VOPAGU-2260 file (C-alpha; in pm, 1 decimal, decimal comma):
REM VOPAGU-2260
SITE   aa  ch    i         X         Y         Z
SITE  MET   A    0    3081,6    1646,7     570,5
SITE  PRO   A    1    3029,5    1899,0     284,3
SITE  ILE   A    2    2764,1    2163,7     348,3
SITE  GLY   A    3    2574,6    2055,5      35,2
SITE  GLU   A    4    2539,7    1704,6     173,8
SITE  VAL   A    5    2422,5    1838,8     509,5
SITE  LEU   A    6    2156,2    2053,9     343,3
SITE  ALA   A    7    2039,6    1770,2     117,9
SITE  LEU   A    8    2005,8    1532,1     411,5
SITE  PHE   A    9    1824,9    1797,7     614,2
SITE  ALA   A   10    1579,2    1852,6     327,4
SITE  ALA   A   11    1526,8    1478,8     289,6
SITE  GLY   A   12    1462,7    1450,7     662,9
SITE  LEU   A   13    1216,8    1740,6     649,2
SITE  ALA   A   14    1018,6    1573,6     371,3
SITE  ALA   A   15    1032,4    1232,4     537,8
SITE  GLY   A   16     917,7    1366,1     873,8
SITE  THR   A   17     615,7    1526,7     708,9
SITE  VAL   A   18     525,2    1222,1     498,6
SITE  ASN   A   19     578,0     972,0     780,8
SITE  THR   A   20     332,8    1141,4    1015,8
SITE  ILE   A   21      63,6    1160,8     745,5
SITE  VAL   A   22     101,8     825,9     573,2
SITE  GLY   A   23     440,1     660,9     622,2
SITE  SER   A   24     706,1     576,4     361,9
SITE  GLY   A   25     928,0     875,5     438,1
SITE  SER   A   26    1226,3     641,4     439,8
SITE  LEU   A   27    1182,9     607,1      64,1
SITE  ILE   A   28    1309,3     966,9      55,3
SITE  THR   A   29    1589,2     950,8     310,0
SITE  PHE   A   30    1727,5     602,5     237,4
SITE  PRO   A   31    1794,6     665,9    -134,9
SITE  THR   A   32    1943,1    1005,5     -44,2
SITE  LEU   A   33    2196,3     835,5     182,4
SITE  LEU   A   34    2275,5     582,0     -91,0
SITE  ALA   A   35    2324,9     866,4    -339,3
SITE  PHE   A   36    2595,3    1012,2    -115,7
SITE  GLY   A   37    2782,6     682,7    -114,8
SITE  TYR   A   38    2678,2     526,5     215,8
SITE  PRO   A   39    2675,4     143,9     198,5
SITE  PRO   A   40    2321,0      -2,3     213,9
SITE  LEU   A   41    2346,8    -146,4     564,4
SITE  LEU   A   42    2501,4     170,6     707,6
SITE  ALA   A   43    2243,7     381,0     520,5
SITE  ASN   A   44    1957,5     171,9     660,5
SITE  VAL   A   45    2086,0     195,4    1018,0
SITE  THR   A   46    2158,3     568,2     991,5
SITE  ASN   A   47    1820,0     631,9     833,8
SITE  ASN   A   48    1638,1     453,3    1115,9
SITE  ILE   A   49    1801,8     672,9    1376,5
SITE  GLY   A   50    1767,5     988,7    1168,7
SITE  VAL   A   51    1389,3     964,0    1123,9
SITE  LEU   A   52    1319,6     875,6    1488,6
SITE  PRO   A   53    1294,2    1240,6    1607,4
SITE  GLY   A   54    1030,5    1300,0    1340,0
SITE  ALA   A   55     813,1    1029,7    1494,3
SITE  VAL   A   56     853,3    1183,5    1840,4
SITE  SER   A   57     771,2    1526,6    1702,0
SITE  GLY   A   58     461,6    1399,8    1521,6
SITE  VAL   A   59     332,2    1223,5    1831,7
SITE  ALA   A   60     374,5    1541,5    2035,4
SITE  VAL   A   61     155,7    1732,1    1788,8
SITE  SER   A   62    -108,0    1455,1    1788,2
SITE  ARG   A   63    -199,9    1469,2    2156,8
SITE  ARG   A   64    -560,5    1558,7    2073,1
SITE  GLU   A   65    -604,5    1249,4    1853,2
SITE  LEU   A   66    -432,2    1026,0    2108,9
SITE  ARG   A   67    -672,3    1100,3    2394,4
SITE  GLY   A   68    -829,8     782,8    2531,2
SITE  GLN   A   69    -594,6     550,7    2339,1
SITE  ARG   A   70    -344,8     475,0    2617,2
SITE  PRO   A   71    -464,0     117,1    2700,3
SITE  ARG   A   72    -471,5      28,1    2330,6
SITE  LEU   A   73    -125,8     174,1    2268,4
SITE  ILE   A   74      31,6       5,7    2571,8
SITE  ARG   A   75     -92,8    -332,5    2450,6
SITE  LEU   A   76      -7,3    -284,6    2083,0
SITE  GLY   A   77     312,5     -95,0    2163,0
SITE  ALA   A   78     453,9    -401,6    2334,3
SITE  GLY   A   79     406,3    -595,8    2010,7
SITE  SER   A   80     568,8    -319,6    1807,9
SITE  LEU   A   81     871,6    -306,7    2039,6
SITE  LEU   A   82     921,2    -684,4    2040,6
SITE  GLY   A   83     879,3    -715,1    1665,7
SITE  ALA   A   84    1114,9    -429,1    1582,5
SITE  THR   A   85    1384,3    -566,7    1811,6
SITE  ALA   A   86    1364,9    -899,4    1628,3
SITE  GLY   A   87    1365,6    -723,5    1291,6
SITE  ALA   A   88    1673,4    -517,7    1377,0
SITE  LEU   A   89    1858,7    -830,7    1482,3
SITE  LEU   A   90    1754,6   -1001,5    1158,2
SITE  LEU   A   91    1893,0    -706,7     962,0
SITE  LEU   A   92    2230,8    -756,3    1124,4
SITE  TRP   A   93    2230,5   -1137,3    1096,1
SITE  LEU   A   94    2072,5   -1210,2     756,4
SITE  PRO   A   95    2156,3   -1106,8     397,4
SITE  GLU   A   96    1979,7    -789,6     289,4
SITE  ALA   A   97    1821,5    -974,6      -4,5
SITE  VAL   A   98    1600,6   -1188,7     222,2
SITE  PHE   A   99    1306,4    -947,9     231,7
SITE  ASP   A  100    1362,2    -789,8    -110,1
SITE  GLY   A  101    1108,7   -1014,0    -282,0
SITE  VAL   A  102     831,0    -987,4     -23,6
SITE  VAL   A  103     844,1    -618,8      72,1
SITE  PRO   A  104     664,1    -488,9    -241,7
SITE  VAL   A  105     397,5    -758,1    -199,1
SITE  LEU   A  106     341,9    -660,4     163,8
SITE  ILE   A  107     300,1    -294,8      71,0
SITE  LEU   A  108      55,3    -368,6    -211,6
SITE  LEU   A  109    -144,0    -590,1      24,1
SITE  ALA   A  110    -153,0    -308,3     277,5
SITE  CYS   A  111    -281,1     -67,5      10,5
SITE  ALA   A  112    -554,6    -313,5     -82,4
SITE  LEU   A  113    -655,4    -342,3     282,8
SITE  VAL   A  114    -677,7      35,1     316,3
SITE  ALA   A  115    -890,7      60,0       1,3
SITE  VAL   A  116   -1145,1    -204,8     108,4
SITE  GLN   A  117   -1137,7    -135,5     482,6
SITE  PRO   A  118   -1472,7      53,0     503,9
SITE  ARG   A  119   -1660,6    -232,2     332,3
SITE  VAL   A  120   -1488,6    -502,2     537,9
SITE  THR   A  121   -1554,6    -316,0     863,3
SITE  ALA   A  122   -1921,3    -270,9     773,8
SITE  ALA   A  123   -1955,8    -640,0     689,0
SITE  VAL   A  124   -1791,9    -744,5    1014,9
SITE  ARG   A  125   -2021,4    -518,2    1215,6
SITE  ARG   A  126   -2329,4    -660,1    1042,4
SITE  ARG   A  127   -2225,2   -1004,1    1162,9
SITE  GLY   A  128   -2204,6    -875,8    1517,2
SITE  ARG   A  129   -1831,5    -919,2    1571,0
SITE  PRO   A  130   -1702,1    -658,3    1820,7
SITE  ILE   A  131   -1439,0    -420,7    1689,8
SITE  GLY   A  132   -1253,7    -196,7    1930,6
SITE  HIS   A  133    -940,3    -349,0    2075,8
SITE  GLY   A  134    -861,7    -589,3    1788,9
SITE  GLY   A  135    -760,5    -879,0    2011,8
SITE  VAL   A  136    -481,0   -1124,3    1942,9
SITE  LEU   A  137    -508,2   -1092,7    1566,6
SITE  VAL   A  138    -429,0    -721,2    1549,8
SITE  TRP   A  139    -157,3    -758,8    1817,2
SITE  THR   A  140      10,5   -1027,7    1605,4
SITE  ALA   A  141     -20,6    -813,8    1293,3
SITE  VAL   A  142     142,5    -520,3    1475,4
SITE  LEU   A  143     418,1    -754,0    1598,8
SITE  LEU   A  144     492,4    -873,2    1244,3
SITE  THR   A  145     481,9    -517,9    1113,2
SITE  GLY   A  146     733,1    -430,8    1383,7
SITE  VAL   A  147     963,5    -704,7    1252,2
SITE  TYR   A  148     941,3    -546,2     908,3
SITE  GLY   A  149     992,1    -199,1    1056,6
SITE  GLY   A  150    1301,9    -305,3    1246,8
SITE  TYR   A  151    1445,5    -469,6     936,3
SITE  PHE   A  152    1380,8    -193,1     682,4
SITE  GLY   A  153    1089,2      29,6     782,9
SITE  ALA   A  154     988,1     201,5     458,6
SITE  ALA   A  155     606,7     194,1     434,0
SITE  GLN   A  156     576,5      51,0     783,8
SITE  GLY   A  157     316,1     322,7     839,9
SITE  VAL   A  158     115,5     212,2     535,2
SITE  ILE   A  159      94,1    -141,7     671,1
SITE  LEU   A  160       9,4     -23,1    1023,1
SITE  ILE   A  161    -270,7     207,6     911,7
SITE  ALA   A  162    -418,4     -77,2     705,1
SITE  VAL   A  163    -408,2    -314,5    1001,8
SITE  LEU   A  164    -552,5     -62,4    1247,0
SITE  GLY   A  165    -821,7      46,6    1003,6
SITE  MET   A  166    -934,1    -311,0     948,3
SITE  PHE   A  167    -970,4    -408,8    1312,3
SITE  LEU   A  168   -1024,9     -98,1    1524,1
SITE  ALA   A  169   -1344,1     105,6    1544,5
SITE  ASP   A  170   -1211,5     460,1    1521,1
SITE  ASP   A  171   -1169,9     740,6    1270,4
SITE  LEU   A  172    -862,1     769,4    1052,6
SITE  PRO   A  173    -699,1    1073,9    1218,2
SITE  ARG   A  174    -700,6     888,6    1553,1
SITE  LEU   A  175    -576,2     568,6    1393,1
SITE  ASN   A  176    -306,6     767,6    1214,3
SITE  ALA   A  177    -193,0     912,1    1548,0
SITE  ALA   A  178    -182,4     558,8    1693,2
SITE  LYS   A  179      14,2     449,2    1387,1
SITE  ASN   A  180     269,4     722,0    1452,5
SITE  VAL   A  181     317,4     600,8    1809,9
SITE  LEU   A  182     358,7     237,1    1706,6
SITE  ALA   A  183     597,0     320,3    1421,7
SITE  GLY   A  184     796,0     545,9    1654,9
SITE  LEU   A  185     828,0     266,4    1910,8
SITE  ALA   A  186     949,6      32,3    1637,7
SITE  ASN   A  187    1209,9     287,9    1527,3
SITE  LEU   A  188    1318,6     336,5    1888,4
SITE  ALA   A  189    1364,0     -36,0    1952,2
SITE  ALA   A  190    1564,0     -79,4    1631,3
SITE  ALA   A  191    1773,9     229,4    1707,3
SITE  ILE   A  192    1872,5      91,3    2048,2
SITE  VAL   A  193    1987,8    -232,6    1885,8
SITE  PHE   A  194    2180,3     -50,7    1612,6
SITE  VAL   A  195    2355,2     189,7    1850,6
SITE  ALA   A  196    2458,6     -99,3    2075,5
SITE  VAL   A  197    2576,9    -334,7    1803,2
SITE  THR   A  198    2676,5    -164,8    1478,5
SITE  GLU   A  199    2819,8     148,5    1318,4
SITE  VAL   A  200    2614,9     465,7    1264,8
SITE  ALA   A  201    2702,3     765,5    1045,6
SITE  TRP   A  202    2625,1    1012,8    1321,7
SITE  LEU   A  203    2667,3    1339,8    1130,6
SITE  ALA   A  204    2432,3    1218,9     858,5
SITE  ALA   A  205    2187,9    1092,9    1121,0
SITE  LEU   A  206    2195,3    1433,2    1292,2
SITE  ALA   A  207    2115,5    1618,3     968,5
SITE  LEU   A  208    1824,2    1382,3     903,8
SITE  ALA   A  209    1709,1    1408,2    1264,9
SITE  VAL   A  210    1684,3    1787,3    1265,3
SITE  GLY   A  211    1489,4    1785,9     938,5
SITE  SER   A  212    1257,5    1503,2    1040,2
SITE  ALA   A  213    1181,6    1664,3    1377,7
SITE  ILE   A  214    1067,4    1981,3    1201,0
SITE  GLY   A  215     875,3    1786,6     937,3
SITE  GLY   A  216     697,8    1587,6    1206,1
SITE  GLN   A  217     534,5    1909,4    1323,2
SITE  PHE   A  218     366,3    1960,4     986,1
SITE  GLY   A  219     226,7    1613,3     915,7
SITE  PRO   A  220     -48,8    1588,8    1180,5
SITE  ARG   A  221    -165,7    1944,0    1107,2
SITE  ILE   A  222    -198,6    1860,1     738,4
SITE  GLY   A  223    -367,5    1530,1     821,3
SITE  ARG   A  224    -639,4    1700,9    1026,0
SITE  ARG   A  225    -757,6    1877,3     710,6
SITE  LEU   A  226    -799,7    1556,3     509,6
SITE  THR   A  227   -1131,6    1373,5     478,9
SITE  PRO   A  228   -1133,8     992,3     534,7
SITE  ALA   A  229   -1159,0     941,5     158,0
SITE  ALA   A  230    -861,3    1172,4     100,4
SITE  TYR   A  231    -665,9     988,3     369,2
SITE  ARG   A  232    -724,2     656,1     194,9
SITE  THR   A  233    -638,8     800,4    -144,6
SITE  VAL   A  234    -308,6     942,3     -18,4
SITE  ILE   A  235    -223,1     617,3     158,6
SITE  VAL   A  236    -296,1     401,2    -146,8
SITE  VAL   A  237    -114,4     631,6    -392,1
SITE  VAL   A  238     196,0     654,5    -172,9
SITE  GLY   A  239     192,0     281,8     -99,3
SITE  VAL   A  240     167,8     183,5    -466,0
SITE  ALA   A  241     445,3     429,5    -554,4
SITE  VAL   A  242     667,7     279,4    -285,0
SITE  SER   A  243     608,5     -75,4    -408,2
SITE  VAL   A  244     688,6      26,7    -766,1
SITE  VAL   A  245    1014,6     188,1    -653,0
SITE  LEU   A  246    1113,9    -127,2    -466,0
SITE  LEU   A  247    1023,4    -353,8    -758,9
SITE  VAL   A  248    1225,2    -139,1   -1002,6
SITE  ASP   A  249    1525,3    -137,8    -766,2
């Protein structure tokens, strides 16, 4: 692999690792970079999934403070993320890539809308006396379905997760963002296991992405701690809309 390609993939991984741990959508940096170097779409998608996984692990390690007290929630929701991502990875290998092309931008725009209106919806739900804390079956199912999407493609999985968690869980955004990083990381892990067992991976490219994303994952949570809830939502919505536009244009 030429040194220029290695450096470009490392830089893409660095940016993606940072973006993923703040908002999500880092794969919209790394996936097109792989395509630009001539990797076929399926191979690029598989390689990208494995390459950004260390960034998720790195981001979770930095977010230990925000993750305190969330273990029961994450065990329950993590099971849904793992199951969904396994199904999504298998769908990627079995179905034509065009299957989700039409719905992915819609899902991301819906997630952005949920993030934007989440404070008002949460306040309305609380006024009606409905308990919010664990989310119940509804949030578990939403995490499961997001896992399916994450296993299939994964770009903006974090945007959808943060919208779902923000709607149903009574917690502040930095803590929900840390939970999002865990759930997205579990989805990436489940899909990676399927891909390694079943299909081809461009390992040198994945390694370059992995090193960059692991370093980038150290920056994201530290940057996120300095953002106000309003800034968090603004970043999430702006990135989510940009991602959906990119997908619609492509």
